[in-house]
C-alpha positions, 0 to 999 in steps of 0.5 A: 917612745921612738918615733922612727924605729919604735923597737930601737932603745935609747942605748942603741941610738947612743951607739949610733952616735958613737959610730958617727951617726947623726940623731935628732932628739928633743930638749926642753928648748927645741929638737936638736941634730946631734953627733959625737963631738969628738968625730970631725966627720960626724960633725961635718955631717951635721953641717951637710944635712943642715946646709949650715955655713961653716963659720956658724959655731955649734953648741956642745951638750954635756950632762955634767960640770965635770964633763964640761971641764973636758971641753973648756980650758978653764971654768971660772968661779963665775962660770961654775956659779952659773952652772950650778945655778942654771944647769941643767937648763937653757943656758949655753956658756961660751968659754975658752976651749981646750986645744983638742976641741974640734975647729969644726965645732967652734968654726975656728974660734978659741972658744966653745959653747956648752950647755947641759939640757934639762931633758932625760933623753939627751942626758941619757944619750950624753951619758953613754955617747959622750959630749954631743954637738947639736944645733937645732934639727932643721935645715939652715934658716927654717924655724927650729923644730919643737915637735918631732914631725917638724924634723921630718918635715925638713929631713924626711927619713934621712935621719932617725928621730927620737920622739919626746913630744912638744918642747917645753920652751920652744925658743933656743937657749940663752947664750952667754959669752964669759970669754970676754968682759963685760959678759955678754948675752949673744942670744936671749933665751928663757934665762934672762939678763936680770937673772944672770946679773943677780946670780953673778952680782955684776952687769951683764951686756945684752947684744942688740937684736939687730947686731951681727958682729961683736968686738972680740970676734975672729973677722966675721965669725959669730961667736954664737949660733943665730947671730949672723944669718937670717934664721927662724923664717918660714916660707910665708912673709913675716912682718909687723902688723901695721898700726892701722890694721885691723885683723879680720877672719880670712877663710882663704888658703892664701891670706894672712895668719894674725898673731896677736898678744895684747889685752884690749876691751874690744878683744871679746868679740874677736871671732874664732878663726884659724887665722886669728891666734890671740895669746892675751899676754901669755908670752910663755905660750907664745914662745912656746907656740911661735915655730909651730905657728910658723910651720903650720902657716906654710902647711896651710899655705898662708902668704904671710904672717902679721904679728902685733908689734911688741913694746921691747921694754919688758924683759919677758919678751926679749927672746920672743922679740929676738926670734921675730926680728930674725924671722922678719930680717930686721 
C-alpha cells in the first residue's frame, strides 16, 4: 500500500526515481531514502534533504550480482561467495569501484558499498529504475526510521513514502570491507562476524565500536556510513543505567524511559507501565524496537532513556550495542 498517494503504483514511483526524484521506501533493515545512483543531482538532493555531510558515503542497492558488476571494478571469488550466501539480505559489501561510479555516492573514495535488499518493494523499484543510492530515510543524526510514520516525522510531505509496515530487523545492514585485508566489518548488523568467517573460511576483523578511523581511509573520510558521526540519537539523552539504579514507574511526561533486558528472579513484580520496557533477553525484538522506542520517547517528552548495560561478549548483541553506543556518544 502506498501511504502518501494511494493511487500511484510502484512503477510510477520507479519512474519518479528515473526522473531524478527522491523516494522513501522500506527494506528489511530500515526505510531508505533513494535516488538514481547514476544521477548526481538526484544523489545531491539526498544529502540536502538529510543534512548529511558530503564525506559520508552511501550504499548502492542492486537486485542481482550482475547489477553489482556494473558498479564494482572486480567481484572477487570471496565477494561472489558472500553474495550467493547472504543476498538478498542485510549485508553491504565494500568493493573497488568502476570509474563511472559517481564520486558523490562514494565520498570520493575508490570503493563503493553495495547490497541487495531482501524486500519486494525496493527490488521492484531497482528492477525498473536501476541501481538506487539510499541511506536511511531520516535527517542526519536522528534514529533511523523503521516505519513510514518515522520518515514523515523527519520530512513531512517533502518526499513520497512507500508504506511497507514495520521493518523486519530494525537495525542497519552489516557492512563488510572487502577492498583491503584483513577483511573488516565496519558496521555490525544482523549478519555476524562468525557467519562471515564460516562462509569465507578465514578470520574477519570487527572494528571497534568506539573507532571512527581505519587504516586505509582517505584522510578522515569514513569507508562506511555510520563510522564518523554521532548517529541514531533521539532528542532525549540516552545513557546507561547506573549500577545501583532501580527503575521505578514514572507517570510524568518528563521522566526516564527504562529499557531493560536481563532475566532476573525479581522481574516478576515489575509493574507494567509505559516507561518500563522489559525485553527479557529477546535481543532480536529489542533491536527491532530500538529506534521506535527512541522516537516514542521524544514524542512523549521523556527527558532521558536509561538502558540496562550489556555484556559485549555475546555476538548476538554486537549490532544493538553498536547503535546504543553511537546514540550515547561513547
